[in-house]
N, C-alpha and C positions, 0 to 999 in steps of 0.2 A: 422447660428444657432450654439449655443454653443455645443461643443463636450461633450457627457456624457458617452461614452463607450471607454474604454482604454484596449488594450491587449498587448501593447509594453512598458509599464512603462512610466516614465516621464523624462528620461535622467538625473536622479539624482544619478546615481551609485557612482560617486566620492564623493558626499556629505554624503552618508550613509556608504561608505566603512570603514572608521575608526571605526564606531560603530559596524558593522558586524564583523570586525577583532577582536575587543576587546571582543565581546560576544560569538563568535563561533569558533575562531581559537585555535589551540593547537600546540605550538612549540614542545612538546614532541612527539606528533603523527607524525609530519613532520620529526623529527629526526629518529624515528623508521622506517618510510617509506623509508627514504634515506639510511638506512642500510639494505635494502633488506627485509623490513617488519619483521625483527627479532632483538630483543635486549635482553641481559642477565643482570640481576641485582642480584648479589649474586648467590643464587642457584635457582632463578626463571627466566625462559626464557619466554619472551612474544613474541607471534607470531600473527601478524595482517594478516587477510585475504587480498589478493591483491586488492580486490575491496570492499569498505565498505562506510557507511555514506552517506552524502548528494549526491544526483544525480543532474543532470542539471535541471530537472523539479522542484525539491524542492528548489534548489538554486534560481531559477528564481522566484518562488512563494514568498519566504522569502524576496528577494530583493524588489519585487513589493509592498509587504506589508509595508516594512520599508519606501520605497519611498512614498507610499500613506500617511503614518502618517506624513512624512516630508512636503509633498505637501499641505496637508489640515489640518493645525494645529488648525484651528478654526471651523472645521466642525465635526459633529458626524460621526464616522466611524463604520460600522457594518461588521461583518464577519459571513458568513453563515457556521455554524458548526465550524470546525477547519481548519486553513490554511494548516496544515499537521498533521499527527498523531504523534506528539511529545509534551509531556507536558511542557518541558522547553521552547521550542520556543513559544508555545501558551501563556504561562504565561508571557513571555517578551512582547508579543503584548498587553496583558491585562495591563501591567505596562505602556504602551504608550497610554492607554485610548481607545483601541479598544473594542467595545461592541460585545460579542459573542451571536449569535442567534442560538438556537438549535431547531430542528424539534420536534413536538409532534405527535407521531404516524405517522411519516414520512412527516408531513405537517409543513411548516414554517408559522408563523404568521407575516405578513408584515404590520399589521395595524398601527404600530408606526413609520414606515419609511416614511419620507417626501421627496419631490423633492430636497431639498437642502442638503440631507444626501449623504454619500458615502457608497457604499456596496462593500465589497471584495468577489469575488467568489473564493473558494479555489482551490487547485491544482487538486482535484478530479472532479471538474466541478459541475454543477447544472442541475436539470432536465429542460427539454424544457418548461414545464408549469411554473416553478418558474422563469426562465429567462424572459419569456414573461410578467409575473406579475410585475417584477421589472422594465422592460422597460416601462410598462404602467404607473408606478408611476412617472417616469422621473428623478429618482435619478442618481447620477454618479455611474457607474459600472466599477470596476477594475477587469478584468478577468485574473486570474492566472492559468486557466486550463492547465494542462500539455499537451505538444504537443503529447506525446505518447497516451494519452487518446483521443485526437482529432482524431488520426489515427483510433482508434477503432470505434469512433462515425461515421466516414465516411464509414467504412465497414458495420456497422449495418444499417445505412441509405440506403446504396446501396442494402442490402438484402430486405429492405422494399419496395424500389422502384421496385425491380424485382418480388415482390410477394412471397418472401422467408422468412420463419420464422427464426428469430435470436435465436439460442440456445446459451445462454451466460453462460460460466463457471465462476461462481463468487458467492459472498455472497449477497443475494437479499436485505439485509438491508444496505449494504455498500453504502456510498455516490456515489462512482464511478459507481457501477453497476446500481444503480437507475438512474443516469444521462445517462449512456450508453443505458439502455433499453428504455428510453424515446425518443431516437432518431428515433425509428421506427414510431413515430407519426408525423414525417415530411411528411409521405405519407398515404393517406387513406387506411385503412385496414392493416396497419403495425402490425406485431405480434411478440411477444417474449416469451421465456420461460427461466428461470434461474435454473441451476443445480449447487449444491454446490460441488459435488465430483463424483467420479466414481460410488459410490453406488446409488446416485440419478440419474445419467445418465443412469444407468442400468434399472431403472424404465421406463425411456423414451424408451430405446431400446426394452425392453420386450413388451411394448405396440405397438411399430412399427411392431414388428414381430408377435404380437398377440400370444405370448407364453401362455401355460396353466396357468403359475404362474403370468401372467400380471395382473395389477390392472384393475378393471372394469372401464368403462368410467366415471361413477359417482365418484368412488374412486380416479381416476386419477385427475379429475377436483378438487376434494376437497383437495388432497395432495398438488397440485400446485396452489391453489387458490390465494395465495399472491405472487406467483412467476411467474405469467403469465400476459399477456395483457388482458384487459377486454373482456369477451366473448370468451375466448380461447376454441377452439373445437379440441381436440386431433385427432379426425378422419379426420378433414380437415387440421389442421395446422401443422401436422407432416408429411405431404406428401412432402413438400419442405423445406429443412433445410440448414441454413448457420451458421457455428460455429464461435463464437468470445469469448473473455474472458476478465475478469477484469485483468488489466495489471500486478497486483502484485501476481497473483496465481502461484503455482508451475508449471513451464513450462512443465515439463515432464508429469504431470497429465493432463494439458490442451491438449497437443498433443495426449495423449493416449485416452482421451475422444473423440476427433475429429475422430481419426482412428476407434474407436469402433463403434461410431454412423454411420459412413460411411459403415462399414461392416454389421451392422444390416440392413441398408437400402438396401444394395446389396442382402442380403439373402432374404429380403421381395420382392424387386421389380426388381432385376437384374442389371447388370453392366451398360447397355445402359441407363436405367432410371436414375440411380444415376449420371451418367455423366452430365445429364441435370438439375438435381434437388437437387444436394448437393454442398455446397460451404464450403471451410475451408481455413483460412489464419492464420498464427501464429501472434497473436497480443500481445504477452507478450512484455513488453517494454525492451529495451536493457539493461537498468540499473538493472532491476530485474534479467534478465538472467545472466548478468556479476557477480552479487553478489552471485547468486546460483552456478554458475560455479566455482567461487573462493573458495567456501566451498568444492565442490567436489574435487578440486585440493588439498586443504589443508588436506582433510581427506584421501588422499593417505598415509599420515603418521600422524594419528590423534594425537592431543595434549592430555595431561592427563585430562585436564578440558577445557571446552569451555564456554565463556561468550558472550552472545548475548545481545546487548543494543538497546532498542527502545520501543516505546509505545506499551502497551498491545493491543490496538485497531489498531495497524499497521499491515495490512495484509502481507506486504512483510517481516516484521521482524518476525512475527509468523511463516512464512514458512521457513525462515532461521533457526530458532530455531528447528523446526520440522525436518529439514534436518540434522542438527548437532546431534540430539538425536539418529539418526540411527548409529552413529559412536563412540560417547564418552559421558561422563557425561557433561550435558549441563544445564546452568543456564540462563534463559531469565529474564533480569531485565529491568524495564521501565526507570530507571535512575541510574547513578553512585552512588547516595546516598543510593541505596538499598544494597550496600556493606558496612558493618559496621566493620572496622578494629579492633576497641576496643573490641567488643564482639565476634569477629571471626565468624560472621554469615553473611549469604546472604539471602535476601528476594526476591523471584523469582516466576514466573509463570511456573509451571511444565508441562502444557499441551498446545495443539494447540489452543483450543477454547479461543477467546479473553476475555470471561467473567469467565474463570476458576479462582478459588480463589488462592491467593498467598500462598506460603509456606515459612517458615523460616528454613534454614538448618545451623546447627552449624558445625564448623571444616570442612568446605567444601573443603579446600585446603589440599591435602594429604601432609604428612611430607616428608622431603628430597627433593632432586632436582626435579623440576617439570616444565613441559611446560604448559603454559596457552595460549589458543587461544582466539582471540577476533575478533568479527565482529559486525557490526551495521547495522540497517535498513537504508533505503534511506532517512529517516526523522530525523536521529540522527546527530547532529553537532559534529565536531571534539573535541571541548572542553569537551564534555561529555565522549568521548572515552578516552581522556587523563586523565580526573579525575578518570575514572574507573581503568586505569593502576596504578595510584598513590594509590588508595585504595586497590587494590590487593596486591601491594608491601607492603603497610603498615600493611596489615593483617599478613604478614610474618616478620614484623619488619624491612623492607627495605625501602629505598627511591630512588628516581630517580637519586640521586647523586651517587649511588653505581653501576652505569653502568659499566659493564665489557668491557674493550676495545676489539674490535675484532682483531683477529690475521691477 
């Protein structure tokens, strides 16, 4: 039988490597990295976070997408959503003829997909139901789901197998969270609830403890109607809880939510009960953690201005920007082109919410000697980071040729 499911690429890395290097590499970024992540140009010092940009999972997804286009030049190739949350990378795949399928109200329309088509599953994964629908069509599936996401899936599935409700810290409309939550359906009676942040987790904790200010049963069900498994009953389904998270959330918040939920259960049921009926494992991916840790380290001596580069719908990038805003003036740009040297303006998203409107700020670089910090989400290629450096320097009338030699 012909193989129609691929998770390990096609062994075409050497064939696509020149194209990947040309499109995503930056000699400037590598030069700054080699100098200890710091370089001075005139009176502008650029500091790169010690961890930034493409992670292993994103590298792998992009590699497999390019390998797929190389392997099947005569087939229609569809991508479910976006390969990663970066507009530049997704546009390059469109240039190669990849067709993007977007869900409508959370549902994909696969009516146009035929058995001789190829479908790319993005790094975020896909829901169990959508995967089964695609397998039934018989098309070629190239699965680029990140390994860190798969670790969370296994954890959530184990909760369902044990009859434990998965409490997922994440964004319920995010592709990864939807796919993760669906893993509970590998077992009959599997249940989940998604909480966005500590405020929403507090609603769950208040209900567990039956505090006077807790939502009524009907109000709880209505509030979490789109964020829970079908038929979710808080009186039944909050008795046993296992915590997991979307891999790109703020690590400290995920850990805090897990600890708070556990304490709420202890106050309601006692230590011995919780020992048997509560589970928690840190499922933040290492790349997300490393990039957040690098920001914390950089902010021990904050730069004058921080630029964060990455898609506005990128969860890990949004959280990096949110973290930076606690320490210094921060500008989150979706692409280096948002920095306009000629007009001395920067167009950026000033808030955490992915759909927050952009703002344009003039004269955003203070006069005189200045330190500019730069980081980028795990979906941002190095060439875009290098382009941002060039545009920042050009805003001050400088060029990369004006690098000051280090003593």
